[in-house]
DOLO-153120 format. One record per residue (C-alpha): x, y, z. Coordinates in nm, 2 decimals. Last residue first. Example, Ala and Ser with C-alpha at 12.3 -4.5 7.8 and 13.67 -1.06 7.14 Angstrom:
REM DOLO-153120
+--------+--------+--------+
:      u :      v :      w :
+--------+--------+--------+
:   1.37 :  -0.11 :   0.71 :
:   1.23 :  -0.45 :   0.78 :
+--------+--------+--------+
REM end
This chain:
REM DOLO-153120
+--------+--------+--------+
:      u :      v :      w :
+--------+--------+--------+
:   0.56 :  -7.71 :  -1.71 :
:   0.40 :  -7.32 :  -1.67 :
:   0.56 :  -7.28 :  -1.35 :
:   0.21 :  -7.10 :  -1.07 :
:   0.16 :  -7.43 :  -0.89 :
:   0.54 :  -7.54 :  -0.89 :
:   0.52 :  -7.18 :  -0.66 :
:   0.27 :  -7.24 :  -0.42 :
:   0.40 :  -7.63 :  -0.31 :
:   0.73 :  -7.55 :  -0.32 :
:   0.65 :  -7.24 :   0.01 :
:   0.40 :  -7.56 :   0.13 :
:   0.77 :  -7.79 :   0.05 :
:   0.94 :  -7.59 :   0.19 :
:   1.17 :  -7.25 :   0.31 :
:   1.51 :  -7.28 :   0.14 :
:   1.25 :  -7.34 :  -0.18 :
:   1.50 :  -7.56 :  -0.49 :
:   1.32 :  -7.54 :  -0.84 :
:   1.45 :  -7.83 :  -1.07 :
:   1.39 :  -7.83 :  -1.42 :
:   1.44 :  -8.09 :  -1.76 :
:   1.33 :  -8.03 :  -2.11 :
:   1.32 :  -8.35 :  -2.33 :
:   0.93 :  -8.40 :  -2.25 :
:   0.87 :  -8.27 :  -1.99 :
:   1.12 :  -8.37 :  -1.75 :
:   1.07 :  -8.29 :  -1.33 :
:   1.27 :  -8.15 :  -1.02 :
:   1.10 :  -8.08 :  -0.73 :
:   1.36 :  -8.01 :  -0.45 :
:   1.22 :  -7.89 :  -0.06 :
:   1.39 :  -7.72 :   0.22 :
:   1.73 :  -7.78 :   0.44 :
:   1.57 :  -7.95 :   0.67 :
:   1.41 :  -8.21 :   0.46 :
:   1.19 :  -8.19 :   0.21 :
:   1.21 :  -8.44 :  -0.17 :
:   1.07 :  -8.52 :  -0.48 :
:   1.21 :  -8.69 :  -0.78 :
:   1.05 :  -8.68 :  -1.10 :
:   1.06 :  -8.87 :  -1.44 :
:   0.73 :  -8.84 :  -1.57 :
:   0.68 :  -9.04 :  -1.99 :
:   0.97 :  -9.15 :  -1.95 :
:   1.11 :  -9.40 :  -1.62 :
:   1.29 :  -9.23 :  -1.34 :
:   1.02 :  -9.25 :  -1.05 :
:   1.03 :  -9.08 :  -0.72 :
:   0.86 :  -8.97 :  -0.44 :
:   1.07 :  -8.89 :  -0.10 :
:   0.92 :  -8.99 :   0.20 :
:   1.02 :  -8.65 :   0.46 :
:   1.39 :  -8.62 :   0.50 :
:   1.63 :  -8.68 :   0.85 :
:   2.05 :  -8.62 :   0.75 :
:   2.22 :  -8.92 :   0.84 :
:   2.48 :  -8.86 :   0.50 :
:   2.31 :  -8.59 :   0.33 :
:   2.00 :  -8.64 :   0.19 :
:   1.99 :  -8.72 :  -0.24 :
:   1.93 :  -8.46 :  -0.47 :
:   2.26 :  -8.48 :  -0.67 :
:   2.17 :  -8.83 :  -0.77 :
:   1.90 :  -8.74 :  -0.91 :
:   1.98 :  -8.46 :  -1.07 :
:   2.27 :  -8.68 :  -1.22 :
:   2.01 :  -8.96 :  -1.37 :
:   1.81 :  -8.63 :  -1.49 :
:   2.11 :  -8.60 :  -1.71 :
:   2.15 :  -8.94 :  -1.85 :
:   1.78 :  -9.02 :  -1.84 :
:   1.78 :  -8.63 :  -2.12 :
:   2.07 :  -8.74 :  -2.26 :
:   1.94 :  -9.13 :  -2.39 :
:   1.59 :  -8.95 :  -2.44 :
:   1.71 :  -8.69 :  -2.71 :
:   1.93 :  -8.38 :  -2.74 :
:   1.87 :  -8.27 :  -2.32 :
:   1.71 :  -7.97 :  -2.24 :
:   1.77 :  -7.69 :  -2.01 :
:   1.67 :  -7.60 :  -1.60 :
:   1.81 :  -7.51 :  -1.30 :
:   1.57 :  -7.33 :  -1.06 :
:   1.58 :  -7.17 :  -0.72 :
:   1.34 :  -7.00 :  -0.53 :
:   1.31 :  -6.71 :  -0.28 :
:   1.02 :  -6.66 :  -0.03 :
:   0.98 :  -6.30 :   0.14 :
:   0.55 :  -6.37 :  -0.08 :
:   0.79 :  -6.29 :  -0.32 :
:   1.15 :  -6.45 :  -0.56 :
:   1.26 :  -6.64 :  -0.83 :
:   1.63 :  -6.72 :  -0.93 :
:   1.67 :  -6.92 :  -1.30 :
:   1.95 :  -7.08 :  -1.38 :
:   2.01 :  -7.31 :  -1.72 :
:   2.21 :  -7.61 :  -1.71 :
:   2.54 :  -7.58 :  -1.79 :
:   2.82 :  -7.74 :  -2.13 :
:   2.66 :  -7.69 :  -2.40 :
:   2.49 :  -7.37 :  -2.27 :
:   2.18 :  -7.30 :  -2.03 :
:   2.04 :  -6.99 :  -2.03 :
:   2.13 :  -6.75 :  -1.68 :
:   1.83 :  -6.60 :  -1.51 :
:   1.80 :  -6.34 :  -1.26 :
:   1.53 :  -6.16 :  -1.07 :
:   1.22 :  -6.37 :  -1.15 :
:   0.90 :  -6.28 :  -1.02 :
:   0.63 :  -6.43 :  -0.81 :
:   0.31 :  -6.34 :  -0.72 :
:   0.20 :  -6.49 :  -0.99 :
:   0.46 :  -6.58 :  -1.20 :
:   0.63 :  -6.32 :  -1.39 :
:   0.92 :  -6.26 :  -1.60 :
:   0.88 :  -6.59 :  -1.74 :
:   1.07 :  -6.87 :  -1.81 :
:   0.95 :  -7.05 :  -2.12 :
:   0.97 :  -6.61 :  -2.32 :
:   1.32 :  -6.55 :  -2.15 :
:   1.42 :  -6.91 :  -2.24 :
:   1.33 :  -6.90 :  -2.56 :
:   1.46 :  -7.29 :  -2.68 :
:   1.14 :  -7.34 :  -2.76 :
:   0.83 :  -7.53 :  -2.72 :
:   0.75 :  -7.55 :  -2.34 :
:   0.52 :  -7.86 :  -2.31 :
:   0.17 :  -7.76 :  -2.17 :
:   0.12 :  -7.91 :  -1.79 :
:  -0.08 :  -8.25 :  -1.71 :
:   0.28 :  -8.34 :  -1.65 :
:   0.24 :  -8.09 :  -1.43 :
:   0.01 :  -8.25 :  -1.14 :
:   0.23 :  -8.04 :  -0.85 :
:   0.40 :  -8.33 :  -0.80 :
:   0.34 :  -8.72 :  -1.02 :
:   0.09 :  -9.01 :  -0.97 :
:   0.31 :  -9.28 :  -0.94 :
:   0.16 :  -9.54 :  -1.24 :
:  -0.06 :  -9.80 :  -1.06 :
:   0.12 : -10.13 :  -1.09 :
:   0.04 : -10.33 :  -1.34 :
:  -0.20 : -10.61 :  -1.26 :
:  -0.13 : -10.98 :  -1.24 :
:  -0.38 : -11.23 :  -1.45 :
:  -0.66 : -11.38 :  -1.17 :
:  -0.51 : -11.69 :  -1.05 :
:  -0.67 : -12.02 :  -1.24 :
:  -0.74 : -12.34 :  -1.03 :
:  -0.70 : -12.71 :  -1.25 :
+--------+--------+--------+
REM end
């Protein structure tokens, strides 16, 4: 009789920029949740989310700029729908070359990382909160900024 070893589950994908090891955000004081200063980067603008729109923030520093979208879903089902939209809207344009992408649509660590000639994009969830960063200056700029981001 042939005995096969048990099938091991696939390893969980590594979450970019270690955001899964950062603290969960708390509350809805967006001015505190998205601090005025993140290392060498200064928040230039902040528009809190409304029931119909994501929040927006812009940071700049070191000759670079970053556009942030953020919000908090009502529940897990709402978060799944929001993140599906984010993933769909961040796909490359037809014919656009991108680096190998990293995507996980499964809770608890949903994320999308895409890098192309247009820049770098990273979106992720923390609890029912969601964030995305666009860095026109590319992946190295995104990585440096994400390292200062609190969540």
